[in-house]
Phi, psi and omega in degrees: 000133176264130182259122179234125188240100174289322178197141182211122185230132174220125182248139165245100181078226175270348180277135180270108188267342184199131180216093189240157174206136175055064172247120178237128174251109188293160178296123179084013178276152168247116192238129179253143183233122180230162182165165183295174173294140173084001185290333183117010183299306180301317179302318175300314177298314175298324176283324173309311179290356183065036179264341174238152180262134178283149176286331185198151172090192191196159172241138183238131172240119184051043170086000179246144180286125187304326180288348184243355185235144171257346192295314182299329179294333171292353181244016184239139172247138178210146166216120184251319187192171183299342181294341176293347188264157177252099200292335182277006175261162166272161177313304185303319172304319184287317176294334171291318176308310175298315183296313174307325181290338181259005182091005185275140175285173177294331178285321175294321177289319178305320183289309184298331181282344183314307187297342180261010186290341172291342182264349179307132165290149184313327192285348180286323184242184179094187183298321183258108173256115184277150168289153179300329179299331185269357179278154181292169180300315180295316181289325173290330177288330177291323177301307179303322178292319175293318184300327185284334185252341194284347184271006180057061191280162177267347172228124186239122188238119179228143174239125186048057187289336182274341182299151181052025172250141173298163181304315182298321177290323169312309179305308176305313186293322170310315181293317177300317185290324183295323180293319178302314185290309188288319183276319188253344187078021187300126168280128185246128178237122185231132169252128181206151171276338186273099187303319186295314190286326181289324177292332183288320192256341180251133176277350180219137186224128170255139180254118185253119176233135176045041172085002182234145173280120180259338177220141180226113187242137170280123183298123170230192179296337186258005183300314184301315179294322175301308177304315184294323177295316182301304193279348171286317180294325181290337184275343184279000000 
C-alpha cells in the first residue's frame, strides 16, 4: 500500500508538532523514522492511521484519503502503545477478537498465529493464563505486536517496536517484519530510537526534528554510522 502526503500539518494549540510536505512511502517500502523525543514521530504515525485530525493537509493511502476511506483499515496492522490492547482479556481472547475484526474464523486465526508462537510470552500458555493487564510491559507489547502482524497486513505501522523487548525477541521481531515485507510486499513504517535495529529492517530512513524531516536516506552499509554521527553532533 502506498502512503502519499502532499502536505501535513498538526498543531497542538500554538505549538506546531508536525509540518511535512511532499512525502511518499511507496508500496512495499520499509520506511524508518528516527528523531529525538518530541520530534513528532508518534504524531506522524497517528495521523497516518487516522487517529488524529490534521490541522491542515491530508494522508492518502492507495489513492484514497485516509480520513474518508475505510477499506485500507482492514488491510492495516498497527501497534503504537499499550492503549491499543484490551487489558481485561487474555492473550488468546485478544487474538480471537482481533482476528474476528479482520474477518478471520477462530480456526483461521489459530493457523495464522502459528508462525508467531516462538514470540509468545510464557503467560500465553501453561497453567496460568494471565490477563493482559497482569503482564509485564515487554510481554504485553509482544501481544500487541503479534496482533498487528498475524493478519498479514499490507500496511504495518509500529511505534518503538524494539523497546522493552529482550534481545532474542528483538531479533525475532526483525525476522517477522522482513518476512511480511519480502513475502507479502507489506509496506512497513517503523518509528524507533534504536538506530541499529531500524537500519537493519528499513531500506529508507528519515530523520525528524521539530516536526520536520531534515534528512531522508536510502539505507546502505554506512547509514548506521551516519545516523550515529548526526545524533552525536546534536548532543554536543
